[in-house]
VOTI-927464 format. One record per atom (N, C-alpha, C): residue in one letter; chain; atom name; x, y, z. Coordinates in steps of 0.1 Angstrom, whole numbers. Atoms other than C-alpha are relative to their C-alpha. Example, Ala and Ser with C-alpha at 12.3 -4.5 7.8 and 13.67 -1.06 7.14 Angstrom:
<gudrens>
A, A, N, 9, -12, 0
A, A, CA, 123, -45, 78
A, A, C, 9, 12, 0
S, A, N, -9, -11, 0
S, A, CA, 137, -11, 71
S, A, C, -8, 11, 8
</gudrens>
This chain:
<gudrens>
X, A, N, -8, 0, -12
X, A, CA, 1363, 1133, 327
X, A, C, -7, -9, 10
X, A, N, 6, 9, -10
X, A, CA, 1359, 1109, 356
X, A, C, 7, 2, 13
X, A, N, -5, 0, -14
X, A, CA, 1370, 1100, 391
X, A, C, 15, 4, 0
X, A, N, -14, -2, 0
X, A, CA, 1407, 1101, 382
X, A, C, 4, 15, -3
X, A, N, -4, -14, 3
X, A, CA, 1405, 1138, 371
X, A, C, -2, 9, 11
X, A, N, 1, -8, -11
X, A, CA, 1397, 1151, 405
X, A, C, 14, 4, 5
X, A, N, -13, -5, -5
X, A, CA, 1424, 1172, 422
X, A, C, -2, 9, 12
X, A, N, 0, -8, -12
X, A, CA, 1433, 1190, 454
X, A, C, 6, 13, -4
X, A, N, -5, -14, 3
X, A, CA, 1437, 1228, 448
X, A, C, 2, 8, 12
X, A, N, -2, -9, -11
X, A, CA, 1453, 1250, 473
X, A, C, -5, 14, -2
X, A, N, 6, -14, 1
X, A, CA, 1433, 1282, 478
X, A, C, 9, 10, 6
X, A, N, -10, -7, -7
X, A, CA, 1456, 1297, 504
X, A, C, 7, -10, 8
X, A, N, -7, 10, -8
X, A, CA, 1482, 1280, 526
X, A, C, -9, -5, 11
X, A, N, 8, 7, -10
X, A, CA, 1464, 1255, 547
X, A, C, -15, -2, -3
X, A, N, 15, 2, 4
X, A, CA, 1430, 1256, 529
X, A, C, 0, -4, -15
X, A, N, 0, 6, 13
X, A, CA, 1423, 1234, 499
X, A, C, -15, -3, -4
X, A, N, 13, 5, 5
X, A, CA, 1394, 1225, 476
X, A, C, 2, -13, -8
X, A, N, 0, 12, 8
X, A, CA, 1388, 1190, 463
X, A, C, -9, 2, -11
X, A, N, 8, -3, 11
X, A, CA, 1376, 1197, 428
X, A, C, -2, -12, -9
X, A, N, 3, 11, 9
X, A, CA, 1358, 1170, 407
X, A, C, -5, 6, -13
X, A, N, 4, -8, 12
X, A, CA, 1358, 1185, 372
X, A, C, -13, -5, -7
X, A, N, 12, 2, 8
X, A, CA, 1326, 1187, 352
X, A, C, -12, -4, 8
X, A, N, 11, 3, -9
X, A, CA, 1305, 1176, 381
X, A, C, -9, -11, -6
X, A, N, 9, 10, 4
X, A, CA, 1274, 1157, 373
X, A, C, -9, -3, 11
X, A, N, 8, 4, -11
X, A, CA, 1246, 1142, 393
X, A, C, 8, -8, 10
X, A, N, -7, 7, -11
X, A, CA, 1260, 1130, 427
X, A, C, 15, 3, 0
X, A, N, -15, -3, 0
X, A, CA, 1294, 1146, 420
X, A, C, 1, 14, 7
X, A, N, -2, -12, -7
X, A, CA, 1304, 1173, 445
X, A, C, 14, 5, 0
X, A, N, -13, -4, -4
X, A, CA, 1334, 1193, 456
X, A, C, 1, -1, 15
X, A, N, -2, 1, -15
X, A, CA, 1349, 1191, 491
X, A, C, 11, 9, 4
X, A, N, -11, -9, -5
X, A, CA, 1374, 1209, 513
X, A, C, 9, -6, 10
X, A, N, -10, 4, -10
X, A, CA, 1404, 1204, 534
X, A, C, 7, 12, 7
X, A, N, -7, -10, -8
X, A, CA, 1418, 1226, 562
X, A, C, 10, -6, 9
X, A, N, -10, 5, -8
X, A, CA, 1450, 1221, 580
X, A, C, 3, 9, 12
X, A, N, -4, -8, -12
X, A, CA, 1461, 1233, 615
X, A, C, 13, 8, -3
X, A, N, -12, -8, 2
X, A, CA, 1487, 1260, 617
X, A, C, 13, -7, 1
X, A, N, -12, 8, -2
X, A, CA, 1513, 1235, 629
X, A, C, 0, -12, -8
X, A, N, 1, 11, 9
X, A, CA, 1502, 1209, 604
X, A, C, -2, -13, 7
X, A, N, 1, 12, -7
X, A, CA, 1495, 1184, 631
X, A, C, -13, -7, -1
X, A, N, 14, 6, 2
X, A, CA, 1458, 1178, 623
X, A, C, -7, 7, -11
X, A, N, 7, -5, 12
X, A, CA, 1433, 1184, 596
X, A, C, -15, -1, 2
X, A, N, 14, 1, 0
X, A, CA, 1396, 1190, 590
X, A, C, -5, -1, -15
X, A, N, 5, 0, 14
X, A, CA, 1376, 1181, 559
X, A, C, -15, 5, 0
X, A, N, 14, -6, 2
X, A, CA, 1344, 1198, 546
X, A, C, -6, -9, -10
X, A, N, 7, 10, 9
X, A, CA, 1322, 1170, 532
X, A, C, 9, -11, -4
X, A, N, -6, 12, 7
X, A, CA, 1330, 1136, 518
X, A, C, -6, -1, -14
X, A, N, 5, 2, 13
X, A, CA, 1319, 1121, 485
X, A, C, -10, -11, 0
X, A, N, 11, 10, 0
X, A, CA, 1292, 1098, 473
X, A, C, 4, -14, 1
X, A, N, -5, 14, 0
X, A, CA, 1312, 1066, 467
X, A, C, 13, -2, 7
X, A, N, -12, 3, -7
X, A, CA, 1340, 1049, 484
X, A, C, 12, 3, -9
X, A, N, -11, -3, 10
X, A, CA, 1362, 1053, 453
X, A, C, 3, 15, 1
X, A, N, -2, -14, 0
X, A, CA, 1357, 1090, 452
X, A, C, 6, 5, 14
X, A, N, -4, -5, -14
X, A, CA, 1361, 1095, 490
X, A, C, 14, -5, 3
X, A, N, -13, 5, -3
X, A, CA, 1392, 1073, 492
X, A, C, 11, 9, -8
X, A, N, -9, -8, 8
X, A, CA, 1409, 1094, 464
X, A, C, 1, 14, 7
X, A, N, -1, -13, -7
X, A, CA, 1400, 1126, 483
X, A, C, 8, -1, 13
X, A, N, -7, 2, -12
X, A, CA, 1413, 1113, 516
X, A, C, 15, -3, -2
X, A, N, -14, 3, 3
X, A, CA, 1445, 1100, 500
X, A, C, 7, 13, -4
X, A, N, -6, -13, 4
X, A, CA, 1451, 1134, 484
X, A, C, 2, 9, 12
X, A, N, -1, -8, -13
X, A, CA, 1445, 1151, 518
X, A, C, 12, -5, 8
X, A, N, -12, 5, -8
X, A, CA, 1470, 1128, 535
X, A, C, 13, 4, -6
X, A, N, -13, -4, 6
X, A, CA, 1496, 1135, 509
X, A, C, 3, 15, 2
X, A, N, -2, -15, -2
X, A, CA, 1491, 1173, 512
X, A, C, 4, 3, 14
X, A, N, -3, -3, -14
X, A, CA, 1493, 1172, 550
X, A, C, 11, -8, 6
X, A, N, -10, 9, -6
X, A, CA, 1520, 1146, 554
X, A, C, -6, -10, 9
X, A, N, 6, 11, -8
X, A, CA, 1495, 1122, 569
X, A, C, -6, 6, 13
X, A, N, 6, -6, -12
X, A, CA, 1480, 1146, 595
X, A, C, -14, -6, 2
X, A, N, 13, 7, -3
X, A, CA, 1450, 1129, 612
X, A, C, -12, 10, -2
X, A, N, 13, -8, 2
X, A, CA, 1415, 1142, 602
X, A, C, -7, -1, 13
X, A, N, 6, 0, -13
X, A, CA, 1402, 1152, 636
X, A, C, -15, 4, 0
X, A, N, 14, -5, 1
X, A, CA, 1370, 1170, 625
X, A, C, -4, 0, -15
X, A, N, 6, -1, 13
X, A, CA, 1347, 1168, 595
X, A, C, -13, 8, 2
X, A, N, 12, -7, 1
X, A, CA, 1318, 1191, 586
X, A, C, -8, -4, -12
X, A, N, 9, 2, 12
X, A, CA, 1289, 1181, 564
X, A, C, -8, 12, -2
X, A, N, 7, -13, 3
X, A, CA, 1274, 1212, 547
X, A, C, -15, -2, -1
X, A, N, 15, 4, 0
X, A, CA, 1240, 1194, 543
X, A, C, -1, -15, -1
X, A, N, 3, 15, -1
X, A, CA, 1224, 1160, 541
X, A, C, 2, -8, -12
X, A, N, 0, 8, 12
X, A, CA, 1227, 1150, 505
X, A, C, 12, -10, -1
X, A, N, -10, 11, 0
X, A, CA, 1246, 1118, 498
X, A, C, 13, 3, -7
X, A, N, -13, -3, 7
X, A, CA, 1272, 1133, 474
X, A, C, 9, 7, 10
X, A, N, -8, -7, -10
X, A, CA, 1284, 1152, 505
X, A, C, 2, -8, 13
X, A, N, 0, 7, -13
X, A, CA, 1279, 1125, 532
X, A, C, 2, -15, -1
X, A, N, -1, 15, 0
X, A, CA, 1279, 1089, 520
X, A, C, 14, -6, 2
X, A, N, -14, 5, -3
X, A, CA, 1317, 1087, 523
X, A, C, 4, 2, 14
X, A, N, -3, -2, -14
X, A, CA, 1315, 1096, 560
X, A, C, 6, -12, 7
X, A, N, -5, 13, -6
X, A, CA, 1321, 1059, 569
X, A, C, 14, -2, -2
X, A, N, -14, 2, 3
X, A, CA, 1356, 1061, 555
X, A, C, 9, 9, 9
X, A, N, -8, -8, -9
X, A, CA, 1367, 1088, 580
X, A, C, 5, -8, 11
X, A, N, -5, 7, -12
X, A, CA, 1388, 1076, 609
X, A, C, -11, -1, 11
X, A, N, 10, 3, -10
X, A, CA, 1367, 1062, 638
X, A, C, -1, 11, 10
X, A, N, 0, -10, -10
X, A, CA, 1378, 1090, 661
X, A, C, -2, 14, -6
X, A, N, 3, -13, 6
X, A, CA, 1369, 1118, 636
X, A, C, -13, 5, 5
X, A, N, 13, -6, -4
X, A, CA, 1342, 1141, 650
X, A, C, -6, 7, -12
X, A, N, 8, -5, 11
X, A, CA, 1316, 1148, 624
X, A, C, -11, 10, 5
X, A, N, 10, -10, -5
X, A, CA, 1295, 1180, 628
X, A, C, -9, 4, -12
X, A, N, 9, -5, 10
X, A, CA, 1265, 1193, 609
X, A, C, -12, 7, 7
X, A, N, 12, -6, -5
X, A, CA, 1234, 1214, 614
X, A, C, -10, -11, 4
X, A, N, 9, 11, -6
X, A, CA, 1207, 1195, 634
X, A, C, -9, -6, -10
X, A, N, 9, 5, 10
X, A, CA, 1183, 1193, 605
X, A, C, 7, -9, -11
X, A, N, -8, 9, 9
X, A, CA, 1211, 1179, 583
X, A, C, 1, -14, 5
X, A, N, -1, 13, -6
X, A, CA, 1217, 1151, 607
X, A, C, -13, -8, 0
X, A, N, 13, 6, 0
X, A, CA, 1180, 1144, 609
X, A, C, -3, -6, -14
X, A, N, 2, 4, 14
X, A, CA, 1179, 1142, 571
X, A, C, 9, -12, -4
X, A, N, -9, 11, 3
X, A, CA, 1209, 1118, 570
X, A, C, -6, -13, 6
X, A, N, 5, 11, -7
X, A, CA, 1193, 1095, 595
X, A, C, -12, -6, -7
X, A, N, 13, 4, 7
X, A, CA, 1160, 1094, 576
X, A, C, 1, -1, -15
X, A, N, -2, -1, 15
X, A, CA, 1175, 1095, 541
X, A, C, -5, -13, -7
X, A, N, 5, 12, 6
X, A, CA, 1154, 1071, 520
X, A, C, 8, -5, -12
X, A, N, -9, 4, 11
X, A, CA, 1179, 1072, 491
X, A, C, 11, -9, 3
X, A, N, -12, 8, -4
X, A, CA, 1206, 1055, 511
X, A, C, -2, -15, -3
X, A, N, 3, 14, 2
X, A, CA, 1189, 1021, 509
X, A, C, -8, -3, -12
X, A, N, 9, 3, 11
X, A, CA, 1164, 1024, 481
X, A, C, -1, 13, -9
X, A, N, 0, -12, 9
X, A, CA, 1173, 1051, 455
X, A, C, -7, -3, -13
X, A, N, 6, 3, 13
X, A, CA, 1152, 1054, 424
X, A, C, 11, 2, -11
X, A, N, -11, 0, 10
X, A, CA, 1174, 1047, 394
X, A, C, -4, 9, -12
X, A, N, 4, -10, 10
X, A, CA, 1166, 1079, 375
X, A, C, 12, 8, -5
X, A, N, -12, -7, 4
X, A, CA, 1202, 1092, 372
X, A, C, 9, -8, -8
X, A, N, -10, 7, 9
X, A, CA, 1228, 1083, 346
X, A, C, 12, 8, -2
X, A, N, -3, 13, -6
X, A, CA, 1255, 1073, 354
X, A, C, -5, -1, 14
X, A, N, 5, 2, -14
X, A, CA, 1243, 1059, 387
X, A, C, 12, -4, 8
X, A, N, -12, 3, -9
X, A, CA, 1269, 1060, 415
X, A, C, -3, -12, 8
X, A, N, 2, 12, -8
X, A, CA, 1275, 1030, 436
X, A, C, 5, 2, 14
X, A, N, -4, -2, -14
X, A, CA, 1275, 1034, 474
X, A, C, -4, -13, 8
X, A, N, 5, 12, -6
X, A, CA, 1265, 998, 481
X, A, C, 8, -5, 12
X, A, N, -8, 4, -11
X, A, CA, 1294, 993, 505
X, A, C, 0, 10, 11
X, A, N, 0, -11, -10
X, A, CA, 1286, 1025, 525
X, A, C, -7, -5, 12
X, A, N, 7, 2, -13
X, A, CA, 1276, 1024, 561
X, A, C, -5, 14, 5
X, A, N, 6, -13, -4
X, A, CA, 1253, 1052, 573
X, A, C, 7, 5, 13
X, A, N, -7, -6, -11
X, A, CA, 1273, 1075, 596
X, A, C, -3, 14, 1
X, A, N, 5, -14, -3
X, A, CA, 1255, 1106, 608
X, A, C, 10, 7, 9
X, A, N, -9, -8, -9
X, A, CA, 1273, 1134, 626
X, A, C, -2, -3, 15
X, A, N, 1, 1, -15
X, A, CA, 1280, 1131, 663
X, A, C, -1, 13, 7
X, A, N, 1, -13, -6
X, A, CA, 1279, 1168, 669
X, A, C, -9, 8, -9
X, A, N, 8, -8, 8
X, A, CA, 1251, 1191, 658
X, A, C, -1, 14, 6
X, A, N, 2, -14, -4
X, A, CA, 1243, 1228, 661
X, A, C, -13, 5, -6
X, A, N, 12, -6, 5
X, A, CA, 1212, 1250, 655
X, A, C, 3, 12, -9
X, A, N, -3, -12, 7
X, A, CA, 1226, 1283, 644
X, A, C, 14, 2, -4
X, A, N, -14, -2, 2
X, A, CA, 1263, 1284, 647
X, A, C, 9, -9, 9
X, A, N, -10, 9, -6
X, A, CA, 1294, 1264, 657
X, A, C, 14, 6, -3
X, A, N, -14, -5, 3
X, A, CA, 1330, 1276, 661
X, A, C, 9, -12, 4
X, A, N, -10, 11, -2
X, A, CA, 1358, 1250, 657
X, A, C, 14, 7, 0
X, A, N, -14, -5, -1
X, A, CA, 1394, 1256, 666
X, A, C, 9, -12, -3
X, A, N, -9, 11, 5
X, A, CA, 1420, 1235, 647
X, A, C, 14, 5, 1
X, A, N, -14, -4, -1
X, A, CA, 1454, 1241, 661
X, A, C, 3, 14, -3
X, A, N, -2, -15, 3
X, A, CA, 1450, 1279, 660
X, A, C, -8, 5, -12
X, A, N, 9, -5, 11
X, A, CA, 1428, 1280, 629
X, A, C, -14, 0, 4
X, A, N, 14, -2, -4
X, A, CA, 1393, 1293, 636
X, A, C, -9, -3, -12
X, A, N, 10, 4, 10
X, A, CA, 1365, 1278, 616
X, A, C, -14, 3, 5
X, A, N, 14, -3, -4
X, A, CA, 1330, 1293, 619
X, A, C, -10, -7, -9
X, A, N, 10, 8, 8
X, A, CA, 1302, 1270, 608
X, A, C, -14, 7, 3
X, A, N, 12, -8, -2
X, A, CA, 1270, 1289, 602
X, A, C, -12, -6, -9
X, A, N, 12, 3, 7
X, A, CA, 1234, 1281, 592
X, A, C, -7, 13, -4
X, A, N, 6, -13, 5
X, A, CA, 1216, 1308, 571
X, A, C, -12, 4, 8
X, A, N, 12, -4, -8
X, A, CA, 1186, 1308, 595
X, A, C, -13, -4, -7
X, A, N, 13, 4, 7
X, A, CA, 1161, 1294, 570
X, A, C, 3, -12, -9
X, A, N, -1, 11, 10
X, A, CA, 1155, 1265, 546
X, A, C, 4, 6, -13
X, A, N, -4, -5, 13
X, A, CA, 1174, 1271, 513
X, A, C, 2, -12, -9
X, A, N, -2, 12, 8
X, A, CA, 1190, 1242, 494
X, A, C, -7, -12, 7
X, A, N, 6, 10, -8
X, A, CA, 1179, 1220, 522
X, A, C, -4, 7, 13
X, A, N, 2, -7, -13
X, A, CA, 1166, 1227, 558
X, A, C, 12, 2, 8
X, A, N, -11, 0, -9
X, A, CA, 1200, 1220, 573
X, A, C, 13, 5, -7
X, A, N, -12, -4, 7
X, A, CA, 1225, 1239, 551
X, A, C, 10, 7, 10
X, A, N, -10, -7, -8
X, A, CA, 1258, 1253, 565
X, A, C, 11, 4, -9
X, A, N, -12, -4, 7
X, A, CA, 1288, 1272, 553
X, A, C, 11, -1, 11
X, A, N, -11, 0, -9
X, A, CA, 1323, 1270, 568
X, A, C, 9, 12, -4
X, A, N, -7, -13, 3
X, A, CA, 1341, 1304, 571
X, A, C, 13, 0, 8
X, A, N, -13, -2, -6
X, A, CA, 1378, 1308, 578
X, A, C, 3, 15, 0
X, A, N, -1, -14, 1
X, A, CA, 1380, 1344, 588
X, A, C, 14, 5, -2
X, A, N, -14, -4, 1
X, A, CA, 1418, 1347, 591
X, A, C, 5, -2, -15
X, A, N, -4, 3, 13
X, A, CA, 1423, 1331, 557
X, A, C, -9, 6, -11
X, A, N, 9, -6, 10
X, A, CA, 1393, 1348, 540
X, A, C, -5, -10, -10
X, A, N, 5, 11, 8
X, A, CA, 1380, 1315, 527
X, A, C, -14, -5, 5
X, A, N, 14, 5, -3
X, A, CA, 1343, 1304, 526
X, A, C, -3, -13, -8
X, A, N, 5, 12, 6
X, A, CA, 1332, 1268, 519
X, A, C, -15, 1, 0
X, A, N, 14, -4, 1
X, A, CA, 1297, 1274, 506
X, A, C, -9, -12, -2
X, A, N, 9, 12, 2
X, A, CA, 1284, 1238, 501
X, A, C, -8, 3, -13
X, A, N, 9, -1, 11
X, A, CA, 1254, 1238, 478
X, A, C, -9, 12, 1
X, A, N, 8, -12, -1
X, A, CA, 1240, 1272, 489
X, A, C, 2, 8, -13
X, A, N, -3, -8, 12
X, A, CA, 1256, 1287, 458
X, A, C, 3, -10, -12
X, A, N, -3, 8, 12
X, A, CA, 1256, 1271, 423
X, A, C, 7, 8, -11
X, A, N, -8, -6, 10
X, A, CA, 1278, 1279, 394
X, A, C, -8, 3, -13
X, A, N, 6, -5, 13
X, A, CA, 1259, 1299, 367
X, A, C, -13, -7, -4
X, A, N, 13, 7, 4
X, A, CA, 1227, 1278, 368
X, A, C, -10, 0, 12
X, A, N, 10, 0, -10
X, A, CA, 1195, 1273, 387
X, A, C, 3, -9, 12
X, A, N, -2, 9, -12
X, A, CA, 1199, 1260, 423
X, A, C, -10, -11, 0
X, A, N, 9, 12, -3
X, A, CA, 1185, 1226, 432
X, A, C, -8, 3, 13
X, A, N, 8, -4, -12
X, A, CA, 1156, 1233, 456
X, A, C, -12, -10, 3
X, A, N, 11, 8, -2
X, A, CA, 1133, 1203, 455
X, A, C, -1, -5, 14
X, A, N, 1, 3, -14
X, A, CA, 1142, 1195, 491
X, A, C, 1, 12, 9
X, A, N, -2, -12, -8
X, A, CA, 1144, 1231, 501
X, A, C, -11, 11, -4
X, A, N, 9, -11, 2
X, A, CA, 1129, 1265, 493
X, A, C, 5, 9, -11
X, A, N, -5, -9, 11
X, A, CA, 1131, 1287, 461
X, A, C, 3, 14, 6
X, A, N, -2, -13, -7
X, A, CA, 1127, 1319, 482
X, A, C, 12, -1, 9
X, A, N, -11, 1, -9
X, A, CA, 1151, 1306, 508
X, A, C, 14, -1, -8
X, A, N, -12, 1, 8
X, A, CA, 1177, 1298, 481
X, A, C, 4, 14, -5
X, A, N, -3, -14, 4
X, A, CA, 1174, 1334, 468
X, A, C, 6, 8, 12
X, A, N, -5, -7, -12
X, A, CA, 1178, 1348, 503
X, A, C, 14, -5, 4
X, A, N, -13, 5, -4
X, A, CA, 1208, 1326, 509
X, A, C, 11, 6, -8
X, A, N, -10, -7, 8
X, A, CA, 1226, 1343, 481
X, A, C, 4, 14, 6
X, A, N, -3, -13, -7
X, A, CA, 1222, 1377, 498
X, A, C, 8, -2, 13
X, A, N, -7, 3, -12
X, A, CA, 1234, 1361, 530
X, A, C, 15, -3, -3
X, A, N, -14, 3, 4
X, A, CA, 1265, 1346, 513
X, A, C, 7, 12, -5
X, A, N, -7, -12, 5
X, A, CA, 1272, 1379, 496
X, A, C, 5, 8, 11
X, A, N, -4, -8, -11
X, A, CA, 1275, 1394, 530
X, A, C, 14, -4, 6
X, A, N, -13, 5, -5
X, A, CA, 1307, 1374, 536
X, A, C, 11, 8, -7
X, A, N, -10, -7, 7
X, A, CA, 1325, 1397, 511
X, A, C, 0, -4, -14
X, A, N, -2, 3, 14
X, A, CA, 1333, 1398, 474
X, A, C, 10, -12, -1
X, A, N, -8, 12, 0
X, A, CA, 1347, 1364, 464
X, A, C, 0, -6, -14
X, A, N, -1, 7, 13
X, A, CA, 1356, 1341, 436
X, A, C, -1, -15, 4
X, A, N, 1, 14, -3
X, A, CA, 1349, 1303, 434
X, A, C, 1, -9, -12
X, A, N, -1, 11, 11
X, A, CA, 1352, 1271, 414
X, A, C, -10, -11, 4
X, A, N, 10, 11, -3
X, A, CA, 1326, 1244, 411
X, A, C, 0, -11, -11
X, A, N, 2, 11, 10
X, A, CA, 1319, 1211, 393
X, A, C, -13, 3, -8
X, A, N, 12, -2, 9
X, A, CA, 1292, 1208, 366
X, A, C, -10, -12, 3
X, A, N, 11, 10, -2
X, A, CA, 1259, 1190, 370
X, A, C, -9, 1, -12
X, A, N, 8, -1, 12
X, A, CA, 1241, 1181, 338
X, A, C, -12, -9, 1
X, A, N, 12, 9, 1
X, A, CA, 1208, 1165, 329
X, A, C, -12, 5, 8
X, A, N, 11, -4, -8
X, A, CA, 1184, 1187, 349
X, A, C, -13, -2, -7
X, A, N, 12, 5, 7
X, A, CA, 1150, 1172, 341
X, A, C, -12, 10, 0
X, A, N, 11, -10, 0
X, A, CA, 1130, 1204, 336
X, A, C, 5, 14, -4
X, A, N, -3, -13, 4
X, A, CA, 1129, 1240, 326
X, A, C, 5, 9, 12
X, A, N, -5, -8, -11
X, A, CA, 1151, 1263, 347
X, A, C, -7, 13, 0
X, A, N, 7, -13, 0
X, A, CA, 1130, 1293, 358
X, A, C, 9, 12, 1
X, A, N, -10, -11, -1
X, A, CA, 1160, 1315, 367
X, A, C, 14, -6, 1
X, A, N, -14, 4, -4
X, A, CA, 1197, 1314, 369
X, A, C, 5, 12, 8
X, A, N, -5, -10, -9
X, A, CA, 1217, 1333, 395
X, A, C, 15, 2, -2
X, A, N, -14, -3, 0
X, A, CA, 1249, 1351, 393
X, A, C, 7, -2, 13
X, A, N, -6, 3, -12
X, A, CA, 1273, 1339, 419
X, A, C, 5, 13, 7
X, A, N, -6, -11, -9
X, A, CA, 1281, 1363, 448
X, A, C, -7, 13, -1
X, A, N, 6, -13, 1
X, A, CA, 1258, 1391, 437
X, A, C, -15, -1, 4
X, A, N, 14, 1, -3
X, A, CA, 1223, 1378, 445
X, A, C, -9, 4, -11
X, A, N, 8, -5, 11
X, A, CA, 1211, 1390, 411
X, A, C, -8, -11, -6
X, A, N, 9, 10, 6
X, A, CA, 1183, 1372, 393
X, A, C, 1, 1, -15
X, A, N, -1, -1, 15
X, A, CA, 1186, 1363, 356
X, A, C, -10, -9, -6
X, A, N, 10, 8, 7
X, A, CA, 1162, 1349, 331
X, A, C, 5, -13, -5
X, A, N, -3, 13, 5
X, A, CA, 1161, 1314, 318
X, A, C, 8, 0, -13
X, A, N, -7, 0, 12
X, A, CA, 1183, 1303, 289
X, A, C, -10, 3, -12
X, A, N, 8, -4, 11
X, A, CA, 1169, 1317, 256
X, A, C, -8, 13, 2
X, A, N, 7, -12, -3
X, A, CA, 1155, 1348, 273
X, A, C, 8, 12, -6
X, A, N, -6, -11, 5
X, A, CA, 1164, 1383, 264
X, A, C, 10, 7, 9
X, A, N, -9, -6, -10
X, A, CA, 1184, 1390, 295
X, A, C, 14, 0, -5
X, A, N, -14, 0, 4
X, A, CA, 1219, 1401, 288
X, A, C, 9, -7, 10
X, A, N, -8, 8, -9
X, A, CA, 1246, 1378, 302
X, A, C, 13, -2, -7
X, A, N, -13, 3, 5
X, A, CA, 1282, 1369, 298
X, A, C, 5, -13, 5
X, A, N, -4, 14, -4
X, A, CA, 1294, 1333, 299
X, A, C, 15, 0, 4
X, A, N, -13, 2, -5
X, A, CA, 1325, 1324, 319
X, A, C, 3, -14, 3
X, A, N, -3, 13, -3
X, A, CA, 1343, 1293, 327
X, A, C, 10, 0, 12
X, A, N, -9, 2, -11
X, A, CA, 1361, 1280, 358
X, A, C, -3, 10, 11
X, A, N, 1, -10, -11
X, A, CA, 1365, 1311, 380
X, A, C, -8, 12, -6
X, A, N, 8, -12, 4
X, A, CA, 1340, 1340, 378
X, A, C, 4, 12, 10
X, A, N, -3, -12, -8
X, A, CA, 1349, 1375, 390
X, A, C, -11, 10, -3
X, A, N, 10, -9, 2
X, A, CA, 1321, 1399, 395
X, A, C, 4, 14, 4
X, A, N, -4, -14, -4
X, A, CA, 1328, 1437, 394
X, A, C, -12, 9, 0
X, A, N, 11, -9, -1
X, A, CA, 1306, 1466, 403
X, A, C, -4, 6, -14
X, A, N, 3, -5, 13
X, A, CA, 1308, 1479, 367
X, A, C, -8, -10, -8
X, A, N, 8, 10, 7
X, A, CA, 1296, 1447, 352
X, A, C, -14, -2, 6
X, A, N, 13, 1, -6
X, A, CA, 1268, 1445, 377
X, A, C, -9, 11, -4
X, A, N, 8, -11, 4
X, A, CA, 1256, 1480, 368
X, A, C, -5, -1, -14
X, A, N, 4, 2, 14
X, A, CA, 1255, 1471, 332
X, A, C, -9, -12, -2
X, A, N, 10, 11, 1
X, A, CA, 1234, 1440, 339
X, A, C, 7, -13, -5
X, A, N, -7, 12, 5
X, A, CA, 1261, 1414, 329
X, A, C, 1, -10, 11
X, A, N, -2, 11, -10
X, A, CA, 1263, 1381, 347
X, A, C, 2, -13, -7
X, A, N, -2, 13, 6
X, A, CA, 1273, 1345, 341
X, A, C, -12, -6, -5
X, A, N, 12, 6, 6
X, A, CA, 1250, 1326, 318
X, A, C, 0, -15, 2
X, A, N, 1, 14, -1
X, A, CA, 1237, 1291, 319
X, A, C, -4, -6, -13
X, A, N, 4, 7, 12
X, A, CA, 1235, 1267, 291
X, A, C, -13, -8, 3
X, A, N, 13, 7, -2
X, A, CA, 1201, 1250, 286
X, A, C, 3, -14, 6
X, A, N, 1, 13, -5
X, A, CA, 1195, 1219, 307
X, A, C, 13, -4, 7
X, A, N, -12, 4, -6
X, A, CA, 1229, 1220, 324
X, A, C, 1, 8, 13
X, A, N, -2, -7, -12
X, A, CA, 1238, 1229, 359
X, A, C, 14, -4, 6
X, A, N, -13, 2, -7
X, A, CA, 1270, 1232, 379
X, A, C, -2, -1, 15
X, A, N, 3, 2, -14
X, A, CA, 1271, 1219, 414
X, A, C, 7, 10, 9
X, A, N, -4, -12, -9
X, A, CA, 1277, 1242, 444
X, A, C, 15, 1, 2
X, A, N, -14, -2, -2
X, A, CA, 1311, 1257, 448
X, A, C, 3, -3, 14
X, A, N, -4, 4, -14
X, A, CA, 1329, 1243, 478
X, A, C, 8, 12, 6
X, A, N, -8, -10, -7
X, A, CA, 1351, 1273, 484
X, A, C, -1, 13, -7
X, A, N, 1, -13, 6
X, A, CA, 1352, 1310, 479
X, A, C, 11, 8, 8
X, A, N, -10, -9, -7
X, A, CA, 1380, 1335, 486
X, A, C, -6, 14, 2
X, A, N, 6, -12, -3
X, A, CA, 1368, 1366, 503
X, A, C, 10, 12, -1
X, A, N, -7, -12, 0
X, A, CA, 1380, 1401, 498
X, A, C, -7, 9, 10
X, A, N, 7, -7, -10
X, A, CA, 1371, 1417, 531
X, A, C, -3, 15, -3
X, A, N, 3, -14, 2
X, A, CA, 1353, 1451, 530
X, A, C, -6, 3, -13
X, A, N, 6, -3, 13
X, A, CA, 1340, 1447, 495
X, A, C, -11, -9, -3
X, A, N, 12, 9, 0
X, A, CA, 1305, 1433, 495
X, A, C, -8, 3, -13
X, A, N, 9, -2, 12
X, A, CA, 1285, 1428, 463
X, A, C, -14, 4, 4
X, A, N, 13, -5, -2
X, A, CA, 1252, 1444, 460
X, A, C, -10, -5, -11
X, A, N, 10, 5, 9
X, A, CA, 1219, 1436, 442
X, A, C, -7, -12, 5
X, A, N, 8, 12, -4
X, A, CA, 1191, 1412, 447
X, A, C, -11, -2, -9
X, A, N, 11, 3, 9
X, A, CA, 1163, 1395, 429
X, A, C, -12, 7, 4
</gudrens>
């Protein structure tokens, strides 16, 4: 699968996920939110290359009838979520946590990336465009009657400047890379303990389901894998921990959690963070590492 296989998936009316199947290094998912009257739109993250970002924005324009993208939120500093910022309209307001903006401005990979990934994405035509609006703990955006709450977990997790975008009325959470699909989170720019704590924090938004791309080729042994939405800790591939493998969408039930079942990870493979999650208010998963 490649660039052409990406698609815009409607989660609920007015909230979409841009899903890039199979994931891979530098391949993310993104989000689109439209105002109640359809007159404007917001995107959650861009993509690593111009080709990928243009496809995302073209799909967004088709879905919204050409509604202007007034606001964009970057969920963290990494290039697969931000290098396409330069393709947003000049009047689009880009927002991010303050440490995420700092990371984008100082990003050494933008100009001189080590060629250790395969395939290697091409962002040679990109122009560094950091957010114009930052926040420390929380930011509330209003998009034509749609309320979007942007929140920082309060600690370093995947990166120092992670954020989620929560649509309370729609029950949709865009989780960025705070949550990974059935595999060990990437924490080389963050904190292992913080990544674990962030799962407990995300679980507090309610029981949810999500979809994510896949990221393969992790160059090392995964110490743990985490079940999405439960905060539970699982042993590395090949261990004796009981687990159940799922694909696409994972649903976690209280009975399965009591029995110790959870999504499994294949050796040396990872799935990139889910961009969206549908919440069921009032039903919060339990359990922690």
